[in-house]
N, CA, C, O and CB atoms as a CASP TS submission, in Angstrom:
PFRMAT TS
TARGET T0000
AUTHOR 0000-0000-0000
METHOD Language model
MODEL 1
PARENT N/A
ATOM      1  N   MET     1      49.162  93.948 176.206  1.00  0.00           N
ATOM      2  CA  MET     1      49.433  95.107 177.431  1.00  0.00           C
ATOM      3  C   MET     1      50.388  94.250 177.623  1.00  0.00           C
ATOM      4  O   MET     1      51.476  94.574 177.146  1.00  0.00           O
ATOM      5  CB  MET     1      48.330  95.577 178.803  1.00  0.00           C
ATOM      6  N   GLU     2      50.301  92.869 178.386  1.00  0.00           N
ATOM      7  CA  GLU     2      51.562  92.326 179.574  1.00  0.00           C
ATOM      8  C   GLU     2      52.416  91.888 178.745  1.00  0.00           C
ATOM      9  O   GLU     2      53.517  91.605 179.218  1.00  0.00           O
ATOM     10  CB  GLU     2      51.250  91.053 180.748  1.00  0.00           C
ATOM     11  N   ILE     3      52.133  91.629 176.799  1.00  0.00           N
ATOM     12  CA  ILE     3      53.161  91.010 176.437  1.00  0.00           C
ATOM     13  C   ILE     3      53.820  91.651 175.981  1.00  0.00           C
ATOM     14  O   ILE     3      54.790  91.127 175.433  1.00  0.00           O
ATOM     15  CB  ILE     3      53.089  90.178 175.855  1.00  0.00           C
ATOM     16  N   ASP     4      53.692  93.112 175.939  1.00  0.00           N
ATOM     17  CA  ASP     4      54.567  94.418 175.950  1.00  0.00           C
ATOM     18  C   ASP     4      55.457  94.671 176.782  1.00  0.00           C
ATOM     19  O   ASP     4      56.588  95.049 176.477  1.00  0.00           O
ATOM     20  CB  ASP     4      53.951  95.440 176.055  1.00  0.00           C
ATOM     21  N   GLN     5      54.877  94.420 178.379  1.00  0.00           N
ATOM     22  CA  GLN     5      55.442  94.547 179.209  1.00  0.00           C
ATOM     23  C   GLN     5      56.577  93.037 179.380  1.00  0.00           C
ATOM     24  O   GLN     5      57.657  93.077 179.970  1.00  0.00           O
ATOM     25  CB  GLN     5      54.406  94.943 180.169  1.00  0.00           C
ATOM     26  N   GLU     6      56.129  92.089 178.865  1.00  0.00           N
ATOM     27  CA  GLU     6      57.130  91.122 179.000  1.00  0.00           C
ATOM     28  C   GLU     6      58.159  91.042 177.914  1.00  0.00           C
ATOM     29  O   GLU     6      59.122  90.563 178.512  1.00  0.00           O
ATOM     30  CB  GLU     6      56.525  89.902 179.130  1.00  0.00           C
ATOM     31  N   ASN     7      58.388  91.159 177.131  1.00  0.00           N
ATOM     32  CA  ASN     7      58.428  91.680 175.975  1.00  0.00           C
ATOM     33  C   ASN     7      59.443  92.172 175.816  1.00  0.00           C
ATOM     34  O   ASN     7      60.380  91.584 175.276  1.00  0.00           O
ATOM     35  CB  ASN     7      57.619  92.390 175.702  1.00  0.00           C
ATOM     36  N   SER     8      59.524  93.951 176.459  1.00  0.00           N
ATOM     37  CA  SER     8      60.189  94.660 177.108  1.00  0.00           C
ATOM     38  C   SER     8      60.866  94.213 178.485  1.00  0.00           C
ATOM     39  O   SER     8      62.097  94.191 178.517  1.00  0.00           O
ATOM     40  CB  SER     8      59.463  95.581 177.185  1.00  0.00           C
ATOM     41  N   SER     9      60.454  94.010 179.133  1.00  0.00           N
ATOM     42  CA  SER     9      61.448  93.008 180.128  1.00  0.00           C
ATOM     43  C   SER     9      62.494  92.068 179.955  1.00  0.00           C
ATOM     44  O   SER     9      63.398  91.943 180.780  1.00  0.00           O
ATOM     45  CB  SER     9      60.801  92.241 180.722  1.00  0.00           C
ATOM     46  N   LYS    10      62.401  91.353 178.839  1.00  0.00           N
ATOM     47  CA  LYS    10      63.404  90.258 177.969  1.00  0.00           C
ATOM     48  C   LYS    10      64.295  91.293 177.550  1.00  0.00           C
ATOM     49  O   LYS    10      65.438  91.464 177.973  1.00  0.00           O
ATOM     50  CB  LYS    10      62.700  89.283 176.528  1.00  0.00           C
ATOM     51  N   LEU    11      63.507  92.185 176.420  1.00  0.00           N
ATOM     52  CA  LEU    11      64.955  92.780 175.859  1.00  0.00           C
ATOM     53  C   LEU    11      65.882  93.695 176.154  1.00  0.00           C
ATOM     54  O   LEU    11      66.900  93.835 175.475  1.00  0.00           O
ATOM     55  CB  LEU    11      64.874  93.175 174.928  1.00  0.00           C
ATOM     56  N   LYS    12      65.493  94.690 177.631  1.00  0.00           N
ATOM     57  CA  LYS    12      65.581  94.879 179.377  1.00  0.00           C
ATOM     58  C   LYS    12      66.913  93.713 179.303  1.00  0.00           C
ATOM     59  O   LYS    12      68.082  94.020 179.069  1.00  0.00           O
ATOM     60  CB  LYS    12      63.732  94.256 180.615  1.00  0.00           C
ATOM     61  N   LYS    13      66.562  92.764 179.483  1.00  0.00           N
ATOM     62  CA  LYS    13      67.599  91.348 180.518  1.00  0.00           C
ATOM     63  C   LYS    13      68.530  91.373 179.044  1.00  0.00           C
ATOM     64  O   LYS    13      69.657  91.825 179.250  1.00  0.00           O
ATOM     65  CB  LYS    13      66.483  89.077 181.119  1.00  0.00           C
ATOM     66  N   TRP    14      68.315  91.039 177.835  1.00  0.00           N
ATOM     67  CA  TRP    14      69.082  90.871 176.712  1.00  0.00           C
ATOM     68  C   TRP    14      70.024  92.281 177.002  1.00  0.00           C
ATOM     69  O   TRP    14      71.189  92.058 177.334  1.00  0.00           O
ATOM     70  CB  TRP    14      68.113  90.759 175.195  1.00  0.00           C
ATOM     71  N   LEU    15      69.692  93.392 176.920  1.00  0.00           N
ATOM     72  CA  LEU    15      70.138  94.422 176.024  1.00  0.00           C
ATOM     73  C   LEU    15      71.877  94.716 177.593  1.00  0.00           C
ATOM     74  O   LEU    15      72.854  95.397 177.278  1.00  0.00           O
ATOM     75  CB  LEU    15      68.355  96.165 175.634  1.00  0.00           C
ATOM     76  N   GLN    16      71.805  94.273 178.528  1.00  0.00           N
ATOM     77  CA  GLN    16      71.989  94.498 180.553  1.00  0.00           C
ATOM     78  C   GLN    16      73.759  93.647 180.038  1.00  0.00           C
ATOM     79  O   GLN    16      74.939  93.988 180.122  1.00  0.00           O
ATOM     80  CB  GLN    16      70.200  92.941 182.306  1.00  0.00           C
ATOM     81  N   ARG    17      72.881  92.237 179.430  1.00  0.00           N
ATOM     82  CA  ARG    17      73.572  91.046 179.269  1.00  0.00           C
ATOM     83  C   ARG    17      75.560  91.746 178.415  1.00  0.00           C
ATOM     84  O   ARG    17      76.740  91.950 178.704  1.00  0.00           O
ATOM     85  CB  ARG    17      72.232  89.835 177.978  1.00  0.00           C
ATOM     86  N   VAL    18      74.470  91.805 177.217  1.00  0.00           N
ATOM     87  CA  VAL    18      74.732  91.792 176.184  1.00  0.00           C
ATOM     88  C   VAL    18      76.003  93.658 176.568  1.00  0.00           C
ATOM     89  O   VAL    18      76.813  94.035 175.722  1.00  0.00           O
ATOM     90  CB  VAL    18      73.073  91.600 175.096  1.00  0.00           C
ATOM     91  N   GLY    19      75.858  94.187 177.522  1.00  0.00           N
ATOM     92  CA  GLY    19      76.015  95.742 178.170  1.00  0.00           C
ATOM     93  C   GLY    19      76.860  95.147 178.704  1.00  0.00           C
ATOM     94  O   GLY    19      77.777  95.829 178.245  1.00  0.00           O
ATOM     95  N   TRP    20      77.585  94.101 179.582  1.00  0.00           N
ATOM     96  CA  TRP    20      78.643  93.629 180.274  1.00  0.00           C
ATOM     97  C   TRP    20      79.163  93.106 179.595  1.00  0.00           C
ATOM     98  O   TRP    20      80.002  93.847 179.082  1.00  0.00           O
ATOM     99  CB  TRP    20      78.566  93.015 181.214  1.00  0.00           C
ATOM    100  N   ILE    21      79.208  91.722 179.043  1.00  0.00           N
ATOM    101  CA  ILE    21      79.867  91.281 177.872  1.00  0.00           C
ATOM    102  C   ILE    21      80.281  92.119 176.844  1.00  0.00           C
ATOM    103  O   ILE    21      81.219  91.478 176.369  1.00  0.00           O
ATOM    104  CB  ILE    21      79.181  90.466 177.334  1.00  0.00           C
ATOM    105  N   GLY    22      80.172  93.252 176.128  1.00  0.00           N
ATOM    106  CA  GLY    22      80.832  94.106 175.697  1.00  0.00           C
ATOM    107  C   GLY    22      81.860  95.119 176.371  1.00  0.00           C
ATOM    108  O   GLY    22      82.681  95.603 175.592  1.00  0.00           O
ATOM    109  N   VAL    23      81.933  95.498 177.659  1.00  0.00           N
ATOM    110  CA  VAL    23      82.573  96.044 178.571  1.00  0.00           C
ATOM    111  C   VAL    23      83.894  95.090 179.020  1.00  0.00           C
ATOM    112  O   VAL    23      84.984  95.605 179.270  1.00  0.00           O
ATOM    113  CB  VAL    23      81.572  96.335 179.623  1.00  0.00           C
ATOM    114  N   ALA    24      83.702  93.902 179.076  1.00  0.00           N
ATOM    115  CA  ALA    24      84.539  92.888 179.613  1.00  0.00           C
ATOM    116  C   ALA    24      84.683  92.342 177.852  1.00  0.00           C
ATOM    117  O   ALA    24      84.497  91.126 177.888  1.00  0.00           O
ATOM    118  CB  ALA    24      83.725  91.703 181.050  1.00  0.00           C
ATOM    119  N   PHE    25      84.733  92.429 177.562  1.00  0.00           N
ATOM    120  CA  PHE    25      85.433  91.824 176.001  1.00  0.00           C
ATOM    121  C   PHE    25      85.868  93.308 176.001  1.00  0.00           C
ATOM    122  O   PHE    25      86.933  93.154 176.600  1.00  0.00           O
ATOM    123  CB  PHE    25      84.244  91.075 174.357  1.00  0.00           C
ATOM    124  N   PHE    26      85.790  94.923 175.701  1.00  0.00           N
ATOM    125  CA  PHE    26      86.638  95.760 175.472  1.00  0.00           C
ATOM    126  C   PHE    26      87.961  95.961 175.877  1.00  0.00           C
ATOM    127  O   PHE    26      89.012  96.226 175.293  1.00  0.00           O
ATOM    128  CB  PHE    26      86.180  96.503 175.668  1.00  0.00           C
ATOM    129  N   THR    27      87.540  95.712 177.328  1.00  0.00           N
ATOM    130  CA  THR    27      88.463  96.105 178.527  1.00  0.00           C
ATOM    131  C   THR    27      89.385  94.708 178.075  1.00  0.00           C
ATOM    132  O   THR    27      90.174  95.028 177.186  1.00  0.00           O
ATOM    133  CB  THR    27      87.616  96.196 180.414  1.00  0.00           C
ATOM    134  N   LEU    28      89.451  93.841 178.298  1.00  0.00           N
ATOM    135  CA  LEU    28      90.249  92.510 178.020  1.00  0.00           C
ATOM    136  C   LEU    28      91.334  93.149 176.660  1.00  0.00           C
ATOM    137  O   LEU    28      92.550  93.323 176.589  1.00  0.00           O
ATOM    138  CB  LEU    28      88.958  90.949 177.458  1.00  0.00           C
ATOM    139  N   LYS    29      90.170  93.376 175.679  1.00  0.00           N
ATOM    140  CA  LYS    29      90.893  93.771 174.471  1.00  0.00           C
ATOM    141  C   LYS    29      92.192  94.823 174.731  1.00  0.00           C
ATOM    142  O   LYS    29      93.382  94.639 174.476  1.00  0.00           O
ATOM    143  CB  LYS    29      89.800  94.450 173.500  1.00  0.00           C
ATOM    144  N   GLY    30      91.477  96.072 175.374  1.00  0.00           N
ATOM    145  CA  GLY    30      92.769  96.671 175.631  1.00  0.00           C
ATOM    146  C   GLY    30      94.263  96.258 176.599  1.00  0.00           C
ATOM    147  O   GLY    30      95.442  96.450 176.304  1.00  0.00           O
ATOM    148  N   LEU    31      93.717  95.692 177.710  1.00  0.00           N
ATOM    149  CA  LEU    31      95.296  95.146 178.445  1.00  0.00           C
ATOM    150  C   LEU    31      95.764  95.081 177.261  1.00  0.00           C
ATOM    151  O   LEU    31      96.618  95.863 176.843  1.00  0.00           O
ATOM    152  CB  LEU    31      95.535  93.581 179.414  1.00  0.00           C
ATOM    153  N   VAL    32      95.004  93.669 176.245  1.00  0.00           N
ATOM    154  CA  VAL    32      95.961  92.591 175.411  1.00  0.00           C
ATOM    155  C   VAL    32      96.620  93.989 174.119  1.00  0.00           C
ATOM    156  O   VAL    32      97.567  93.615 173.428  1.00  0.00           O
ATOM    157  CB  VAL    32      94.659  90.822 174.442  1.00  0.00           C
ATOM    158  N   TRP    33      96.339  94.783 173.989  1.00  0.00           N
ATOM    159  CA  TRP    33      96.805  95.964 173.043  1.00  0.00           C
ATOM    160  C   TRP    33      98.093  96.439 174.075  1.00  0.00           C
ATOM    161  O   TRP    33      99.275  96.718 173.869  1.00  0.00           O
ATOM    162  CB  TRP    33      95.401  97.367 172.706  1.00  0.00           C
ATOM    163  N   LEU    34      97.596  96.405 174.772  1.00  0.00           N
ATOM    164  CA  LEU    34      98.351  97.317 175.992  1.00  0.00           C
ATOM    165  C   LEU    34      99.709  96.006 176.243  1.00  0.00           C
ATOM    166  O   LEU    34     100.744  96.596 176.554  1.00  0.00           O
ATOM    167  CB  LEU    34      96.980  97.689 177.847  1.00  0.00           C
ATOM    168  N   VAL    35      99.865  94.867 176.199  1.00  0.00           N
ATOM    169  CA  VAL    35     100.623  93.566 175.814  1.00  0.00           C
ATOM    170  C   VAL    35     101.223  93.943 175.121  1.00  0.00           C
ATOM    171  O   VAL    35     102.195  94.482 175.651  1.00  0.00           O
ATOM    172  CB  VAL    35     100.120  92.452 175.349  1.00  0.00           C
ATOM    173  N   VAL    36     101.233  93.995 174.061  1.00  0.00           N
ATOM    174  CA  VAL    36     100.872  93.672 173.046  1.00  0.00           C
ATOM    175  C   VAL    36     102.119  94.994 172.085  1.00  0.00           C
ATOM    176  O   VAL    36     102.783  94.810 171.065  1.00  0.00           O
ATOM    177  CB  VAL    36      99.030  93.714 173.033  1.00  0.00           C
ATOM    178  N   PHE    37     101.985  96.333 173.035  1.00  0.00           N
ATOM    179  CA  PHE    37     102.544  97.716 172.819  1.00  0.00           C
ATOM    180  C   PHE    37     103.720  97.558 173.273  1.00  0.00           C
ATOM    181  O   PHE    37     104.717  97.981 172.689  1.00  0.00           O
ATOM    182  CB  PHE    37     101.879  98.883 173.449  1.00  0.00           C
ATOM    183  N   TYR    38     103.747  96.789 174.616  1.00  0.00           N
ATOM    184  CA  TYR    38     104.609  97.198 175.775  1.00  0.00           C
ATOM    185  C   TYR    38     105.704  95.683 174.857  1.00  0.00           C
ATOM    186  O   TYR    38     106.874  96.005 174.647  1.00  0.00           O
ATOM    187  CB  TYR    38     103.701  97.049 177.952  1.00  0.00           C
ATOM    188  N   TYR    39     105.433  94.715 174.551  1.00  0.00           N
ATOM    189  CA  TYR    39     106.725  93.765 174.057  1.00  0.00           C
ATOM    190  C   TYR    39     107.339  94.443 173.022  1.00  0.00           C
ATOM    191  O   TYR    39     108.525  94.749 172.899  1.00  0.00           O
ATOM    192  CB  TYR    39     106.358  92.255 173.485  1.00  0.00           C
ATOM    193  N   GLY    40     106.045  94.720 172.016  1.00  0.00           N
ATOM    194  CA  GLY    40     106.909  95.257 171.064  1.00  0.00           C
ATOM    195  C   GLY    40     107.725  96.191 170.393  1.00  0.00           C
ATOM    196  O   GLY    40     108.167  96.205 169.244  1.00  0.00           O
ATOM    197  N   ALA    41     107.916  97.537 172.035  1.00  0.00           N
ATOM    198  CA  ALA    41     108.346  98.283 172.330  1.00  0.00           C
ATOM    199  C   ALA    41     109.619  97.945 172.654  1.00  0.00           C
ATOM    200  O   ALA    41     110.522  98.199 171.857  1.00  0.00           O
ATOM    201  CB  ALA    41     107.704  98.751 172.959  1.00  0.00           C
ATOM    202  N   GLU    42     109.877  97.334 173.851  1.00  0.00           N
ATOM    203  CA  GLU    42     110.874  96.418 174.129  1.00  0.00           C
ATOM    204  C   GLU    42     111.618  95.757 173.085  1.00  0.00           C
ATOM    205  O   GLU    42     112.764  96.179 172.923  1.00  0.00           O
ATOM    206  CB  GLU    42     110.372  95.528 174.838  1.00  0.00           C
ATOM    207  N   SER    43     111.139  94.604 172.171  1.00  0.00           N
ATOM    208  CA  SER    43     111.691  94.221 170.904  1.00  0.00           C
ATOM    209  C   SER    43     112.299  95.054 170.092  1.00  0.00           C
ATOM    210  O   SER    43     113.398  94.765 169.619  1.00  0.00           O
ATOM    211  CB  SER    43     110.880  93.742 170.220  1.00  0.00           C
ATOM    212  N   LEU    44     111.529  96.471 169.751  1.00  0.00           N
ATOM    213  CA  LEU    44     112.736  97.453 169.130  1.00  0.00           C
ATOM    214  C   LEU    44     113.508  97.958 170.123  1.00  0.00           C
ATOM    215  O   LEU    44     114.594  98.166 169.582  1.00  0.00           O
ATOM    216  CB  LEU    44     112.255  98.715 168.327  1.00  0.00           C
ATOM    217  N   LYS    45     113.570  98.248 171.165  1.00  0.00           N
ATOM    218  CA  LYS    45     114.282  98.666 171.670  1.00  0.00           C
ATOM    219  C   LYS    45     115.587  97.946 171.427  1.00  0.00           C
ATOM    220  O   LYS    45     116.578  98.632 171.175  1.00  0.00           O
ATOM    221  CB  LYS    45     113.829  98.808 172.705  1.00  0.00           C
ATOM    222  N   GLY    46     115.693  96.509 171.483  1.00  0.00           N
ATOM    223  CA  GLY    46     116.459  95.376 171.120  1.00  0.00           C
ATOM    224  C   GLY    46     117.500  95.428 170.266  1.00  0.00           C
ATOM    225  O   GLY    46     118.712  95.213 170.235  1.00  0.00           O
ATOM    226  N   CYS    47     116.182  95.959 169.255  1.00  0.00           N
ATOM    227  CA  CYS    47     116.862  95.693 167.566  1.00  0.00           C
ATOM    228  C   CYS    47     117.560  97.397 167.396  1.00  0.00           C
ATOM    229  O   CYS    47     118.241  97.461 166.373  1.00  0.00           O
ATOM    230  CB  CYS    47     115.168  95.240 165.913  1.00  0.00           C
ATOM    231  N   ILE    48     117.526  98.425 168.002  1.00  0.00           N
ATOM    232  CA  ILE    48     118.076  99.419 167.653  1.00  0.00           C
ATOM    233  C   ILE    48     119.148  99.321 168.443  1.00  0.00           C
ATOM    234  O   ILE    48     120.197  99.685 167.913  1.00  0.00           O
ATOM    235  CB  ILE    48     117.372 100.509 167.679  1.00  0.00           C
ATOM    236  N   GLY    49     119.215  98.936 169.564  1.00  0.00           N
ATOM    237  CA  GLY    49     120.489  99.105 170.792  1.00  0.00           C
ATOM    238  C   GLY    49     121.601  98.179 170.636  1.00  0.00           C
ATOM    239  O   GLY    49     122.594  98.032 171.348  1.00  0.00           O
ATOM    240  N   ASN    50     121.286  97.648 169.689  1.00  0.00           N
ATOM    241  CA  ASN    50     122.223  96.546 168.653  1.00  0.00           C
ATOM    242  C   ASN    50     123.322  96.548 167.757  1.00  0.00           C
ATOM    243  O   ASN    50     123.676  95.503 167.212  1.00  0.00           O
ATOM    244  CB  ASN    50     121.585  96.093 167.843  1.00  0.00           C
TER
END
């Protein structure tokens, strides 16, 4: 019974760590895409304006 609790505790810690890493990863990924779209739109605006 004690071994099950220990494995469960390790699993919970691992999932929490992966969860926070996942949130951080997708937040940064979203911010990068916003920057890409912003500068992409700026460069298209420059091409159309000429």
